[in-house]
Structure formats: structure tokens, C-alpha cells
N, C-alpha and C positions, 0 to 999 in steps of 0.2 A: 976779846976775841968775838965772847956771845954777845954786843951787843951790839957790834962794826955789820952781823953775820945778817942778826936784825933790823938793823938800818938797812942795809943792800937787800932784804927781805920788801921790805916796804916800799923801798922804792920800784923797785918788778912791779909789785901789786900794783900799785898807783898804774905805771906807765901799761902795764896791759891790762887795765881797770878801763880808764883810760881810752885808747884804739877800741875796744868793744864795745865801750857802749857808745863812745864819736859813730866807729863802721856802724851799728845795727839801727842808729836811729838818723844817719845817712842812707841809708839800704832801701829801700822801697819795695821788694821782696819782702825783709822784714816786719815792714810796716803794715803791709797787704796778710801776712802772717796774723801782726798783732794783732789786727782788726779785726781776722775770720772768726780768727780763736775770744778773740771779747763776746763778738755777735753770737758766736754759741752756745758759749759761755751763761751768758743773758735765757737766751732759747732752753734753754738745761732746765735755769732755775729759777724758769716761767713751770716751767711745765713741775718739774721738779715740787712747785708748790701748789698747781692744777690737783697731782695726784691724791697730793698730801690732804687734799680738802673733801674731796674723792671719798677718800679712804676714812677720813674722818665723819661724815656722813653715815656710809659704810655700818662703820662700827655703831655710830649713835642710832638708826635701823635694829644691827640687828639684836643691841643691847635692848629695842620695845621691843621686838619679837622674843627674847626671853621672858618679857618678863609679861607676854600675854602667854605664854606656854605655861609658866609656872601658876600663873594663876587658873587655868584652865586645868591643867593635867594636877594638884598640887592636892586635889579631895583624893585624888586614884591614888597616888605614893604615899599620902596618909594613910590608904586600907589597905595598902601592900604589905607595908610594914607593918602594923597591924595583926594581918595576916599572916604573917613572918612567925611577929612574934610570939601572937595563938598558937601558933603549931610546931613552934620547934617545945615552946614550955611544955604543949601536950605526949613531943613525946621521946622528952629527957624524961620527964615525970615517968613515962610508961613501961619502958625498955633500957638497955644496958650494952654494951657492946657492940657488936656488929649490927645486929639489927637495927640498932639507933641510927647506924649512917648510913643506914637504907633506906631508912626512912626517910629520912634527913636530904639522903638526895634526890625520893621520891616526894617530901613536900616541894622543895627548891622548883622542881621539872614544874609543879602544878601552880605555883606561885607565877612562875614567870611566865605560862601558857595562858 
């Protein structure tokens, strides 16, 4: 019984498919829709490719600028790190408890200015 149902389903599916395919293939409205959709998808694809290229160029420029900033500011960054380590070590060696925490906060504010 199940095999017969499967056969009938395939026949109905084939007939419906033939009507749909032939009906759409011979429909001027569907053909206009298909042409417009194809044209729109092509345009969107071109726009996407152009935006991808522009984005790649922008990322390239940003990475070059980042390298320049690192080269320019690297000595300052190293100096700030060295000063921080020195001041923290000095405070740590001299005081303990609450005073140490307050001095570390002042040191941090000093370095950041």
C-alpha cells in the first residue's frame, strides 16, 4: 500500500512540476520578473565587490597609520611604563596598608597627566 502511495505522489509531483515550469516559462510577467531580478542581483554583486575593495584599502591605510603611531609614540610608551614601574616599586618599598594604596592612586594620576 505504501509503495502505491509513493508512485501516486511522484505522478502528482511530476504533473504539478510540468504545469508550473511550462506556465512560468511561457509567462511574460514571470520573464520580466526574472530579468529584473537577475539585473538587480548583478548590480548588487558589483556594488558589494566595490565596497569590499574600498574596505580593504581603508584597512590597509589604517594599518599603515597604526605602524606610524607606534613608531612615533613608542619611546613615550616605554618611558611611561618605566616610570610607572619605578614609582610603584618605590611606594611599595616605603609604605604599607592604606597609605600605599593612596600613594599608588596619586602615582597613577601623576603618570597619566
